[in-house]
N, C-alpha and C positions, 0 to 999 in steps of 0.2 A: 479261298487263299491260293496262291500259285506255289507256296513252298511250306514246308515245315518251318514252324516256329523254334528257333534254337534258343530263345530267350526264357527266362524263369526267375522266378524269386532268388532261390540259391542262397545258402549261407556261406559263410567262412569256413574253412577249415582251421587246424592248429597251427599256431604261429610259433613252430618249435624246431624249424629247419626241416622235419621228417615230410611235412607237406608243403606244396607250393602254395597254397592259398592262405593269405594273410586273416588273423581273426577278426571278425566284424563284431563288435557288440551288439547287443539286444536292441539297443536305442538307435544304431547307427543304419542308415538307410540300405536295403538290399543292393549288392552289386547289379549292374543292368544286365548282365547275363551270366549264364553258368559257365565255369571254367575259367573265369576272369582272374588271372593271377596278378596279387598286388602286394603291396608292402603296407598299405593303409588305405582303407576306401573314404573317399570324399566326394562330396557332391560335385567336383570338377569333371567326373566321369558320367555325369548324366547326360543323356542325349546320344547315349551310344547304344547300338543293337546290332544284332547279329541274326540273319535268316537263313534258309537253305531255299535255293531258286528251283522251281518246277524244272524239270529237265527239259520240256518243250520250250518254255520260255529262256532258258539258258540257251538253248541251241539257236533261236533266233538272236539273241544277243551276242553271242559267239559269231554269228553272220555278220552283225553289224560290226564288231570288233575289227573282224578280218576285213571287210570291205573298207572301212575307214583307213586300217593299216596300208592295204594293198595301193588303194588310191593316192596315200602321200608318198608312197614308194620309197625312193632314195633320197626323198626330202624330210623324212622323219627326223626330228630335231631331239637335242639332248634332253633326258627326262629331268634332269637336276637343273638345266640351263648351263652347265660348265661343259665346253667345248671338248674336254678331256674325257668326259663320262661317256661309256659305251652304252649306258641304258637309255633308251629311245621313247618317244611318246608322239602321238599325233593328236588333232583337234577336229572331232567331226560336227558340223553345224546341221540340224535337221528342220525341214519345213514345218511350218506350224509350232514351232517352239520360238522362244526369247532369242536363240543364236540363230535363227534363220532370218533376223531382222540386222539389216546392215547399221542400224543406229546403235544397237546392242554391241555386235561385233566392234564397231569404230570405239567403243568405250575400253576394251580389253587391252592392257598393258602387260603383255606377255614377255617379262623380264624378272629376274630375280631380285627380290627386295634388298639384298645387300649391295646390290650395284646401282650407284646414282643415275636416275632416270635419264639424266641428260648426257651421261657419258657415251664414248663411242663404242665402249664394250655392251650397255644396253642396247643401243642402237642396232649393234650388229646381232644380238640375241634376239630382239624384237622381228629382224629381216629374217633370220633363221626359222623362228616360230611361225612366221607368216607362210613360210613354204610349207610347213607341216599342217596348214588349215586346210580341211576339205569342207566345201559347201555341198551337201548331197541334195538332191532334187527328187527326181521321180524314180530315182534309182536306189532309194531305201529298202532294204532287204523287207519282204513280206512280213506282216506280223510285227513290225518294230514298234509300233506305237501302243498296241495291246500289251506286249511283254513289258515294256516300261512302266505303263500304266498300273499293271497288276504288281508287279515289284515295289512301286512306291506306296501303292495302297496298303501293304503288308507292313509297311514302316510307320503308318501314321500314327498307332497308338503308341509309338516308341518317341517320335520326334519331340525335341525340346527348343523352345518352349512350345506349349501346345498350339499357339497361335500361329506356328511355322508350318503347320500343317498345309497352309495354303501354296507352299512351295513345292509338295510333293505332288505335282501336276505334269502332265506331259508339256503343258505350254511354257512352264517355268523352266524347263531345261535350257540351258546356256550352252553346254558343250558334252560331247560323249568323247572320252579322251582314253584310247588304248595306251596303255604303260607296258613296255618289255624290258625285263631285266636283262636280255641278252648276255647270259653267262655270268653276270654279276649279283650274287646272292643277296647282298644288302642295299637297301634303299636308305640312307643316314637318316636319322631323326630330324625332323623340320616342321616349320610351322606353314602352311599354306596361306601367304599373305593375300587377303581377300581383294586388294586394290591392284595386286600385281598379278603374277603366274598362279597363283593359289586361290583364283576367282571362285565364287559359289557360295551362298548363303548356307546351304546345305549339301552336303557331298555324299554321294552313295557310291561304293566302290564293290564291284563284282569280281570274284577269282575266276577270270575264264579257264586259264591253263596253269595247274599247279598251285599248291597249298603255300601258307606262309604265316609267320608269327608277327602280329601287328603289336608294336610296342608304342606305349602313351607315356607322356611325362607332363604333370601340371607345371606350367612355367609361368602363368599370369596370376596365380593367386598365393604366391609365395609358399605353397605347401609342399612343393617338389615331390609330390606324390606319384608313383611310377605303377604302371599294370600293364599286362600283355594278354592277348589271346590268341587262339589259332583259328585261323579262317581257311578251311577246307576248299580244295575246288570245288565250284559249283556253289557256293555260297555268298552272300554279301553282307557287308555292314554300313551303316550310317554313321556319320559324324555330323552332329547339330548341336545347337546351345553351347553349353560350358566346354563339352569334351571337343567342340570344334574351335571354340574361340580362345581356350586358356591352355590348350593342351598342344604338344609337339606331338608328330607320330612318325615311326618309321618301320620297313618291313625286313624281314629276315626270311628268305625264300627257303623251304624245306629242303633236306638233302635230296639230291636227284631233281630239285625242280628249280635249278639255276636260271633256267629259261623261262621263268613264271611269267605270265601275261595276267593283266587285270583290265578293266574297264571302269572309269571314274565317270560318274554322272553330276555334272555340276550344275545345281539348281539354284536361281535367283542370283542378283548381281548387285553387290552393296553400292559400288559407283552410281549404278541406276537408282537403287534405293534413296541415297541422299539427294540425288537431284530432283526426283519426283517427289519429295516427301512433303512437308508442311500441312500434314493433316489429310494428304490423299489416301486412296485405297493402298498405295505401295510406300506408305511412310513409315510402318512399323519396320524396325530394324532389331531383329532378335539377337543382334552381336552386341550382348552386353557384357561387360566386365571382361572385354578382350585383352589379348596381350597387348601392350603397348609397342607399336611398331617403332 
């Protein structure tokens, strides 16, 4: 294993206001990770896991993060897509991965889901995000593929549904996305729209610099359940299955970490799955019971 597994069975605490864990009945499934704060546990949070990243792999991933960020330079785009947002992001595409293929990159619609796809605003946003897209070639930091493979391997027992394990491969990586808070501690709650700028059947996020609290709310199953957990610097979490598809998520950086930086690994592409379906190897789409976009 490349890092310590921070997941565990873990029961709930008292729901009396004195403790932050909600009470979980003996018949209810155990929360997917210890320290998960919630008002009540439902299966919408399955597919969530958190691990620590081995220091040597973290160093490599940090180098990758910094290289993509530096390559984008002044072309870093708004993290939320709103031009007034000071938070920034970039998109790195690596050789030997899905994102390294032009046919895959051409399918990306990097615009906000709330903006009409044909509007001038969406067109301008796509152009801005296009400037933040970096195609890496032989300049990928040494050890990148191994570090990513070890990280993904550690999540394979936690991904949902189990058939989605096939996305946890280096070849299935669409983009490595550096995210920068830039002094703005809050990334408001949102849903990563799979056919727009929130692409990726499975999303893994590494806390590169600074910790934060990840906030979740189920919005696609009418339960309105809420949960939160802390993601320390040097750890990573995965969104897959229900928690990726029916929950919104946001981030509040730790006090003193307002310049927090993270790296998203976006794996698999729904648009390509739909196109290449009809019973082929890529026909299975684990995005079931999703939020109705």
